[in-house]
PDB file of N, CA, C and O in Angstrom:
ATOM      1  N   UNK A   1     -61.029 301.385 -23.320  1.00  0.00           N
ATOM      2  CA  UNK A   1     -62.213 300.882 -24.458  1.00  0.00           C
ATOM      3  C   UNK A   1     -61.269 301.399 -25.641  1.00  0.00           C
ATOM      4  O   UNK A   1     -60.698 302.489 -25.618  1.00  0.00           O
ATOM      5  N   UNK A   2     -61.180 300.409 -26.741  1.00  0.00           N
ATOM      6  CA  UNK A   2     -60.793 300.781 -28.246  1.00  0.00           C
ATOM      7  C   UNK A   2     -60.957 301.913 -28.972  1.00  0.00           C
ATOM      8  O   UNK A   2     -62.131 302.274 -29.047  1.00  0.00           O
ATOM      9  N   UNK A   3     -60.353 302.428 -29.398  1.00  0.00           N
ATOM     10  CA  UNK A   3     -61.069 303.511 -30.082  1.00  0.00           C
ATOM     11  C   UNK A   3     -61.930 302.922 -31.798  1.00  0.00           C
ATOM     12  O   UNK A   3     -61.497 302.053 -32.556  1.00  0.00           O
ATOM     13  N   UNK A   4     -62.786 303.484 -31.911  1.00  0.00           N
ATOM     14  CA  UNK A   4     -63.842 302.617 -32.790  1.00  0.00           C
ATOM     15  C   UNK A   4     -63.843 303.141 -34.334  1.00  0.00           C
ATOM     16  O   UNK A   4     -64.476 304.179 -34.527  1.00  0.00           O
ATOM     17  N   UNK A   5     -63.352 302.678 -35.194  1.00  0.00           N
ATOM     18  CA  UNK A   5     -63.037 303.725 -36.535  1.00  0.00           C
ATOM     19  C   UNK A   5     -64.413 303.925 -37.146  1.00  0.00           C
ATOM     20  O   UNK A   5     -64.670 305.012 -37.663  1.00  0.00           O
ATOM     21  N   UNK A   6     -65.584 302.662 -37.115  1.00  0.00           N
ATOM     22  CA  UNK A   6     -66.775 303.209 -37.738  1.00  0.00           C
ATOM     23  C   UNK A   6     -67.844 304.461 -37.193  1.00  0.00           C
ATOM     24  O   UNK A   6     -68.360 305.325 -37.902  1.00  0.00           O
ATOM     25  N   UNK A   7     -67.956 304.328 -36.150  1.00  0.00           N
ATOM     26  CA  UNK A   7     -68.327 305.586 -34.926  1.00  0.00           C
ATOM     27  C   UNK A   7     -67.525 307.131 -35.885  1.00  0.00           C
ATOM     28  O   UNK A   7     -68.136 308.156 -36.188  1.00  0.00           O
ATOM     29  N   UNK A   8     -66.165 306.854 -36.153  1.00  0.00           N
ATOM     30  CA  UNK A   8     -65.882 307.755 -36.209  1.00  0.00           C
ATOM     31  C   UNK A   8     -65.987 308.507 -38.078  1.00  0.00           C
ATOM     32  O   UNK A   8     -65.884 309.653 -38.514  1.00  0.00           O
ATOM     33  N   UNK A   9     -66.162 307.560 -38.533  1.00  0.00           N
ATOM     34  CA  UNK A   9     -66.484 307.335 -40.115  1.00  0.00           C
ATOM     35  C   UNK A   9     -68.338 307.658 -40.168  1.00  0.00           C
ATOM     36  O   UNK A   9     -68.954 308.055 -41.157  1.00  0.00           O
ATOM     37  N   UNK A  10     -68.776 307.423 -39.137  1.00  0.00           N
ATOM     38  CA  UNK A  10     -70.116 307.834 -39.312  1.00  0.00           C
ATOM     39  C   UNK A  10     -70.494 309.328 -39.155  1.00  0.00           C
ATOM     40  O   UNK A  10     -71.129 310.113 -39.858  1.00  0.00           O
ATOM     41  N   UNK A  11     -69.662 309.449 -37.589  1.00  0.00           N
ATOM     42  CA  UNK A  11     -69.633 311.130 -37.520  1.00  0.00           C
ATOM     43  C   UNK A  11     -69.492 311.879 -38.925  1.00  0.00           C
ATOM     44  O   UNK A  11     -70.283 312.576 -39.561  1.00  0.00           O
ATOM     45  N   UNK A  12     -68.055 311.430 -39.187  1.00  0.00           N
ATOM     46  CA  UNK A  12     -67.450 312.291 -40.610  1.00  0.00           C
ATOM     47  C   UNK A  12     -68.496 312.171 -41.495  1.00  0.00           C
ATOM     48  O   UNK A  12     -68.247 313.152 -42.196  1.00  0.00           O
ATOM     49  N   UNK A  13     -69.403 311.724 -41.935  1.00  0.00           N
ATOM     50  CA  UNK A  13     -70.343 311.368 -42.987  1.00  0.00           C
ATOM     51  C   UNK A  13     -71.518 312.672 -42.431  1.00  0.00           C
ATOM     52  O   UNK A  13     -71.888 313.635 -43.103  1.00  0.00           O
ATOM     53  N   UNK A  14     -71.864 312.379 -41.230  1.00  0.00           N
ATOM     54  CA  UNK A  14     -72.982 313.287 -40.719  1.00  0.00           C
ATOM     55  C   UNK A  14     -72.670 315.057 -40.905  1.00  0.00           C
ATOM     56  O   UNK A  14     -73.333 316.004 -41.328  1.00  0.00           O
ATOM     57  N   UNK A  15     -71.127 314.863 -40.268  1.00  0.00           N
ATOM     58  CA  UNK A  15     -70.673 316.169 -40.780  1.00  0.00           C
ATOM     59  C   UNK A  15     -70.625 316.821 -42.303  1.00  0.00           C
ATOM     60  O   UNK A  15     -71.071 317.887 -42.728  1.00  0.00           O
ATOM     61  N   UNK A  16     -70.006 315.900 -42.855  1.00  0.00           N
ATOM     62  CA  UNK A  16     -70.412 315.733 -44.685  1.00  0.00           C
ATOM     63  C   UNK A  16     -72.143 316.552 -44.933  1.00  0.00           C
ATOM     64  O   UNK A  16     -72.415 317.647 -45.425  1.00  0.00           O
ATOM     65  N   UNK A  17     -72.939 315.603 -44.427  1.00  0.00           N
ATOM     66  CA  UNK A  17     -74.402 315.735 -44.848  1.00  0.00           C
ATOM     67  C   UNK A  17     -74.685 317.244 -44.707  1.00  0.00           C
ATOM     68  O   UNK A  17     -75.152 318.045 -45.516  1.00  0.00           O
ATOM     69  N   UNK A  18     -74.211 317.410 -43.276  1.00  0.00           N
ATOM     70  CA  UNK A  18     -74.723 319.078 -42.397  1.00  0.00           C
ATOM     71  C   UNK A  18     -74.300 320.050 -42.862  1.00  0.00           C
ATOM     72  O   UNK A  18     -74.942 321.096 -42.953  1.00  0.00           O
ATOM     73  N   UNK A  19     -72.876 319.847 -43.328  1.00  0.00           N
ATOM     74  CA  UNK A  19     -72.380 321.005 -44.632  1.00  0.00           C
ATOM     75  C   UNK A  19     -72.947 321.485 -45.472  1.00  0.00           C
ATOM     76  O   UNK A  19     -72.780 322.660 -45.800  1.00  0.00           O
ATOM     77  N   UNK A  20     -74.218 320.240 -46.339  1.00  0.00           N
ATOM     78  CA  UNK A  20     -74.288 320.931 -47.701  1.00  0.00           C
ATOM     79  C   UNK A  20     -75.931 321.777 -46.746  1.00  0.00           C
ATOM     80  O   UNK A  20     -76.874 321.885 -47.529  1.00  0.00           O
ATOM     81  N   UNK A  21     -76.104 322.068 -45.934  1.00  0.00           N
ATOM     82  CA  UNK A  21     -77.376 322.819 -45.454  1.00  0.00           C
ATOM     83  C   UNK A  21     -76.745 324.500 -45.618  1.00  0.00           C
ATOM     84  O   UNK A  21     -77.476 325.488 -45.552  1.00  0.00           O
ATOM     85  N   UNK A  22     -75.201 324.550 -45.848  1.00  0.00           N
ATOM     86  CA  UNK A  22     -74.956 326.157 -45.852  1.00  0.00           C
ATOM     87  C   UNK A  22     -75.728 326.922 -47.168  1.00  0.00           C
ATOM     88  O   UNK A  22     -76.347 326.438 -48.116  1.00  0.00           O
ATOM     89  N   UNK A  23     -75.521 327.850 -46.928  1.00  0.00           N
ATOM     90  CA  UNK A  23     -76.792 329.047 -47.617  1.00  0.00           C
ATOM     91  C   UNK A  23     -75.287 329.783 -48.323  1.00  0.00           C
ATOM     92  O   UNK A  23     -75.621 330.575 -49.204  1.00  0.00           O
ATOM     93  N   UNK A  24     -73.735 329.713 -48.150  1.00  0.00           N
ATOM     94  CA  UNK A  24     -72.912 329.823 -49.055  1.00  0.00           C
ATOM     95  C   UNK A  24     -71.761 328.577 -48.750  1.00  0.00           C
ATOM     96  O   UNK A  24     -71.756 327.657 -47.932  1.00  0.00           O
ATOM     97  N   UNK A  25     -70.587 329.095 -50.036  1.00  0.00           N
ATOM     98  CA  UNK A  25     -69.739 328.098 -49.821  1.00  0.00           C
ATOM     99  C   UNK A  25     -68.845 328.013 -48.688  1.00  0.00           C
ATOM    100  O   UNK A  25     -68.266 327.006 -48.279  1.00  0.00           O
ATOM    101  N   UNK A  26     -68.792 329.464 -48.125  1.00  0.00           N
ATOM    102  CA  UNK A  26     -67.818 329.778 -46.609  1.00  0.00           C
ATOM    103  C   UNK A  26     -69.153 329.357 -45.695  1.00  0.00           C
ATOM    104  O   UNK A  26     -68.540 328.649 -44.896  1.00  0.00           O
ATOM    105  N   UNK A  27     -70.360 329.295 -45.300  1.00  0.00           N
ATOM    106  CA  UNK A  27     -70.986 328.758 -44.283  1.00  0.00           C
ATOM    107  C   UNK A  27     -70.497 327.112 -44.516  1.00  0.00           C
ATOM    108  O   UNK A  27     -69.708 326.745 -43.645  1.00  0.00           O
ATOM    109  N   UNK A  28     -70.774 326.268 -45.351  1.00  0.00           N
ATOM    110  CA  UNK A  28     -70.641 325.227 -45.598  1.00  0.00           C
ATOM    111  C   UNK A  28     -69.366 324.496 -44.878  1.00  0.00           C
ATOM    112  O   UNK A  28     -69.377 323.454 -44.222  1.00  0.00           O
ATOM    113  N   UNK A  29     -68.296 325.326 -45.187  1.00  0.00           N
ATOM    114  CA  UNK A  29     -67.037 325.046 -45.230  1.00  0.00           C
ATOM    115  C   UNK A  29     -67.010 325.143 -43.570  1.00  0.00           C
ATOM    116  O   UNK A  29     -66.688 324.159 -42.904  1.00  0.00           O
ATOM    117  N   UNK A  30     -67.404 326.513 -42.907  1.00  0.00           N
ATOM    118  CA  UNK A  30     -67.729 326.431 -41.422  1.00  0.00           C
ATOM    119  C   UNK A  30     -68.016 325.032 -40.556  1.00  0.00           C
ATOM    120  O   UNK A  30     -67.424 324.336 -39.731  1.00  0.00           O
ATOM    121  N   UNK A  31     -69.443 325.057 -41.338  1.00  0.00           N
ATOM    122  CA  UNK A  31     -70.409 323.829 -40.590  1.00  0.00           C
ATOM    123  C   UNK A  31     -69.610 322.299 -40.716  1.00  0.00           C
ATOM    124  O   UNK A  31     -69.683 321.399 -39.879  1.00  0.00           O
ATOM    125  N   UNK A  32     -68.703 322.265 -42.208  1.00  0.00           N
ATOM    126  CA  UNK A  32     -67.966 321.148 -41.990  1.00  0.00           C
ATOM    127  C   UNK A  32     -67.084 320.838 -40.908  1.00  0.00           C
ATOM    128  O   UNK A  32     -66.958 319.896 -40.125  1.00  0.00           O
ATOM    129  N   UNK A  33     -66.519 321.919 -41.111  1.00  0.00           N
ATOM    130  CA  UNK A  33     -65.206 322.164 -40.150  1.00  0.00           C
ATOM    131  C   UNK A  33     -65.307 321.607 -38.623  1.00  0.00           C
ATOM    132  O   UNK A  33     -64.632 320.710 -38.116  1.00  0.00           O
ATOM    133  N   UNK A  34     -66.894 322.812 -37.713  1.00  0.00           N
ATOM    134  CA  UNK A  34     -66.889 322.267 -36.583  1.00  0.00           C
ATOM    135  C   UNK A  34     -67.501 320.845 -36.796  1.00  0.00           C
ATOM    136  O   UNK A  34     -67.567 320.241 -35.726  1.00  0.00           O
ATOM    137  N   UNK A  35     -67.945 320.167 -37.815  1.00  0.00           N
ATOM    138  CA  UNK A  35     -68.423 318.720 -37.876  1.00  0.00           C
ATOM    139  C   UNK A  35     -67.495 318.367 -37.454  1.00  0.00           C
ATOM    140  O   UNK A  35     -67.443 318.293 -36.227  1.00  0.00           O
ATOM    141  N   UNK A  36     -66.286 317.968 -38.269  1.00  0.00           N
ATOM    142  CA  UNK A  36     -65.183 317.187 -38.327  1.00  0.00           C
ATOM    143  C   UNK A  36     -64.685 317.596 -36.983  1.00  0.00           C
ATOM    144  O   UNK A  36     -64.193 316.603 -36.446  1.00  0.00           O
ATOM    145  N   UNK A  37     -64.611 318.615 -36.242  1.00  0.00           N
ATOM    146  CA  UNK A  37     -63.967 319.097 -34.990  1.00  0.00           C
ATOM    147  C   UNK A  37     -64.217 317.929 -34.275  1.00  0.00           C
ATOM    148  O   UNK A  37     -63.536 316.986 -33.874  1.00  0.00           O
ATOM    149  N   UNK A  38     -65.705 318.350 -34.216  1.00  0.00           N
ATOM    150  CA  UNK A  38     -66.417 317.309 -33.130  1.00  0.00           C
ATOM    151  C   UNK A  38     -66.625 315.897 -33.299  1.00  0.00           C
ATOM    152  O   UNK A  38     -67.108 315.214 -32.395  1.00  0.00           O
ATOM    153  N   UNK A  39     -66.258 315.393 -34.494  1.00  0.00           N
ATOM    154  CA  UNK A  39     -65.734 314.163 -34.914  1.00  0.00           C
ATOM    155  C   UNK A  39     -65.083 313.558 -34.015  1.00  0.00           C
ATOM    156  O   UNK A  39     -65.280 312.789 -33.074  1.00  0.00           O
ATOM    157  N   UNK A  40     -64.027 314.238 -34.675  1.00  0.00           N
ATOM    158  CA  UNK A  40     -62.379 313.655 -34.051  1.00  0.00           C
ATOM    159  C   UNK A  40     -62.161 314.240 -32.939  1.00  0.00           C
ATOM    160  O   UNK A  40     -61.046 313.950 -32.504  1.00  0.00           O
ATOM    161  N   UNK A  41     -62.887 315.114 -32.122  1.00  0.00           N
ATOM    162  CA  UNK A  41     -62.597 315.218 -30.566  1.00  0.00           C
ATOM    163  C   UNK A  41     -63.435 314.069 -29.939  1.00  0.00           C
ATOM    164  O   UNK A  41     -62.986 313.688 -28.858  1.00  0.00           O
ATOM    165  N   UNK A  42     -64.583 313.417 -30.387  1.00  0.00           N
ATOM    166  CA  UNK A  42     -65.098 312.738 -29.888  1.00  0.00           C
ATOM    167  C   UNK A  42     -64.510 311.231 -29.721  1.00  0.00           C
ATOM    168  O   UNK A  42     -64.795 310.511 -28.763  1.00  0.00           O
ATOM    169  N   UNK A  43     -63.691 310.874 -30.734  1.00  0.00           N
ATOM    170  CA  UNK A  43     -63.431 309.851 -31.825  1.00  0.00           C
ATOM    171  C   UNK A  43     -62.047 309.734 -30.566  1.00  0.00           C
ATOM    172  O   UNK A  43     -61.616 308.721 -30.015  1.00  0.00           O
ATOM    173  N   UNK A  44     -61.572 311.303 -30.392  1.00  0.00           N
ATOM    174  CA  UNK A  44     -59.679 310.706 -29.298  1.00  0.00           C
ATOM    175  C   UNK A  44     -60.155 310.255 -28.315  1.00  0.00           C
ATOM    176  O   UNK A  44     -59.734 309.171 -27.910  1.00  0.00           O
ATOM    177  N   UNK A  45     -61.371 311.062 -27.490  1.00  0.00           N
ATOM    178  CA  UNK A  45     -61.581 311.078 -26.071  1.00  0.00           C
ATOM    179  C   UNK A  45     -62.197 309.387 -25.802  1.00  0.00           C
ATOM    180  O   UNK A  45     -62.223 308.718 -24.769  1.00  0.00           O
ATOM    181  N   UNK A  46     -62.658 309.065 -27.221  1.00  0.00           N
ATOM    182  CA  UNK A  46     -63.322 307.571 -26.924  1.00  0.00           C
ATOM    183  C   UNK A  46     -62.778 306.684 -25.977  1.00  0.00           C
ATOM    184  O   UNK A  46     -63.338 305.996 -25.123  1.00  0.00           O
ATOM    185  N   UNK A  47     -60.967 306.886 -26.429  1.00  0.00           N
ATOM    186  CA  UNK A  47     -59.862 305.962 -26.009  1.00  0.00           C
ATOM    187  C   UNK A  47     -60.003 306.017 -24.571  1.00  0.00           C
ATOM    188  O   UNK A  47     -60.735 306.756 -23.912  1.00  0.00           O
ATOM    189  N   UNK A  48     -58.957 304.864 -24.065  1.00  0.00           N
ATOM    190  CA  UNK A  48     -58.323 304.702 -22.849  1.00  0.00           C
ATOM    191  C   UNK A  48     -56.943 304.665 -22.873  1.00  0.00           C
ATOM    192  O   UNK A  48     -56.377 304.223 -23.873  1.00  0.00           O
ATOM    193  N   UNK A  49     -56.219 305.123 -21.773  1.00  0.00           N
ATOM    194  CA  UNK A  49     -54.882 304.867 -22.197  1.00  0.00           C
ATOM    195  C   UNK A  49     -54.366 304.265 -21.223  1.00  0.00           C
ATOM    196  O   UNK A  49     -54.467 304.796 -20.117  1.00  0.00           O
ATOM    197  N   UNK A  50     -53.797 303.224 -21.331  1.00  0.00           N
ATOM    198  CA  UNK A  50     -52.906 302.427 -20.296  1.00  0.00           C
ATOM    199  C   UNK A  50     -51.537 302.556 -20.109  1.00  0.00           C
ATOM    200  O   UNK A  50     -50.826 302.330 -21.089  1.00  0.00           O
ATOM    201  N   UNK A  51     -51.115 302.811 -19.260  1.00  0.00           N
ATOM    202  CA  UNK A  51     -49.348 303.045 -19.019  1.00  0.00           C
ATOM    203  C   UNK A  51     -48.914 302.593 -17.617  1.00  0.00           C
ATOM    204  O   UNK A  51     -49.523 302.381 -16.568  1.00  0.00           O
ATOM    205  N   UNK A  52     -47.648 302.528 -17.992  1.00  0.00           N
ATOM    206  CA  UNK A  52     -47.174 302.387 -16.881  1.00  0.00           C
ATOM    207  C   UNK A  52     -46.368 303.435 -16.174  1.00  0.00           C
ATOM    208  O   UNK A  52     -45.559 304.154 -16.760  1.00  0.00           O
ATOM    209  N   UNK A  53     -46.742 303.518 -14.286  1.00  0.00           N
ATOM    210  CA  UNK A  53     -45.958 304.437 -13.966  1.00  0.00           C
ATOM    211  C   UNK A  53     -44.806 304.399 -12.901  1.00  0.00           C
ATOM    212  O   UNK A  53     -44.767 303.488 -12.074  1.00  0.00           O
ATOM    213  N   UNK A  54     -44.070 305.185 -12.927  1.00  0.00           N
ATOM    214  CA  UNK A  54     -43.045 304.981 -12.038  1.00  0.00           C
ATOM    215  C   UNK A  54     -42.533 306.187 -11.083  1.00  0.00           C
ATOM    216  O   UNK A  54     -41.926 307.119 -11.610  1.00  0.00           O
ATOM    217  N   UNK A  55     -42.712 306.183 -10.026  1.00  0.00           N
ATOM    218  CA  UNK A  55     -42.842 307.531  -9.154  1.00  0.00           C
ATOM    219  C   UNK A  55     -41.359 307.083  -7.849  1.00  0.00           C
ATOM    220  O   UNK A  55     -40.681 306.061  -7.742  1.00  0.00           O
ATOM    221  N   UNK A  56     -41.358 307.988  -7.303  1.00  0.00           N
ATOM    222  CA  UNK A  56     -40.588 307.847  -6.293  1.00  0.00           C
ATOM    223  C   UNK A  56     -40.692 306.700  -5.294  1.00  0.00           C
ATOM    224  O   UNK A  56     -39.827 305.979  -4.796  1.00  0.00           O
ATOM    225  N   UNK A  57     -41.997 306.752  -5.157  1.00  0.00           N
ATOM    226  CA  UNK A  57     -42.656 305.394  -4.164  1.00  0.00           C
ATOM    227  C   UNK A  57     -43.051 304.099  -4.503  1.00  0.00           C
ATOM    228  O   UNK A  57     -43.619 303.140  -3.981  1.00  0.00           O
ATOM    229  N   UNK A  58     -42.296 304.578  -6.089  1.00  0.00           N
ATOM    230  CA  UNK A  58     -42.652 302.683  -6.571  1.00  0.00           C
ATOM    231  C   UNK A  58     -43.176 302.543  -7.683  1.00  0.00           C
ATOM    232  O   UNK A  58     -43.484 303.643  -8.141  1.00  0.00           O
ATOM    233  N   UNK A  59     -43.491 301.500  -8.512  1.00  0.00           N
ATOM    234  CA  UNK A  59     -44.242 301.319 -10.012  1.00  0.00           C
ATOM    235  C   UNK A  59     -45.085 300.723  -9.727  1.00  0.00           C
ATOM    236  O   UNK A  59     -45.108 299.795  -8.917  1.00  0.00           O
ATOM    237  N   UNK A  60     -46.655 301.531 -10.884  1.00  0.00           N
ATOM    238  CA  UNK A  60     -47.149 300.676 -10.916  1.00  0.00           C
ATOM    239  C   UNK A  60     -47.489 300.789 -12.158  1.00  0.00           C
ATOM    240  O   UNK A  60     -46.732 300.938 -13.117  1.00  0.00           O
ATOM    241  N   UNK A  61     -49.370 300.674 -12.151  1.00  0.00           N
ATOM    242  CA  UNK A  61     -49.804 300.938 -13.841  1.00  0.00           C
ATOM    243  C   UNK A  61     -51.167 302.002 -13.524  1.00  0.00           C
ATOM    244  O   UNK A  61     -51.777 302.016 -12.455  1.00  0.00           O
ATOM    245  N   UNK A  62     -51.474 302.870 -14.711  1.00  0.00           N
ATOM    246  CA  UNK A  62     -52.442 303.755 -14.927  1.00  0.00           C
ATOM    247  C   UNK A  62     -52.986 303.488 -15.740  1.00  0.00           C
ATOM    248  O   UNK A  62     -52.509 303.065 -16.794  1.00  0.00           O
ATOM    249  N   UNK A  63     -54.494 303.703 -15.424  1.00  0.00           N
ATOM    250  CA  UNK A  63     -55.433 303.510 -16.509  1.00  0.00           C
ATOM    251  C   UNK A  63     -56.516 304.704 -16.312  1.00  0.00           C
ATOM    252  O   UNK A  63     -56.945 304.995 -15.195  1.00  0.00           O
ATOM    253  N   UNK A  64     -56.993 305.490 -17.714  1.00  0.00           N
ATOM    254  CA  UNK A  64     -57.413 306.867 -17.352  1.00  0.00           C
ATOM    255  C   UNK A  64     -58.383 306.808 -18.973  1.00  0.00           C
ATOM    256  O   UNK A  64     -58.343 305.925 -19.830  1.00  0.00           O
ATOM    257  N   UNK A  65     -58.842 307.525 -18.965  1.00  0.00           N
ATOM    258  CA  UNK A  65     -59.818 308.647 -20.250  1.00  0.00           C
ATOM    259  C   UNK A  65     -58.898 309.677 -20.479  1.00  0.00           C
ATOM    260  O   UNK A  65     -58.283 310.364 -19.664  1.00  0.00           O
ATOM    261  N   UNK A  66     -58.891 309.689 -21.782  1.00  0.00           N
ATOM    262  CA  UNK A  66     -58.647 310.898 -22.569  1.00  0.00           C
ATOM    263  C   UNK A  66     -59.317 312.045 -22.488  1.00  0.00           C
ATOM    264  O   UNK A  66     -60.458 312.095 -22.949  1.00  0.00           O
ATOM    265  N   UNK A  67     -58.737 313.150 -21.896  1.00  0.00           N
ATOM    266  CA  UNK A  67     -59.509 314.244 -21.665  1.00  0.00           C
ATOM    267  C   UNK A  67     -58.876 315.603 -22.286  1.00  0.00           C
ATOM    268  O   UNK A  67     -59.466 316.675 -22.154  1.00  0.00           O
TER     269      UNK A  67
END
């Protein structure tokens, strides 16, 4: 499955909105950092890697999720 930039955009906007709940600048920054971390992690892990594989037993292909 390819990466979907609009989903990342939506999650970043949510993180920005959520950061406004902070009672202080430091708390807002912590909320934003956590939200961005989740958004980027979710985005990267939503992709699938396709790769050629070469082993001593022969060659092949591999497909797998990013974990």
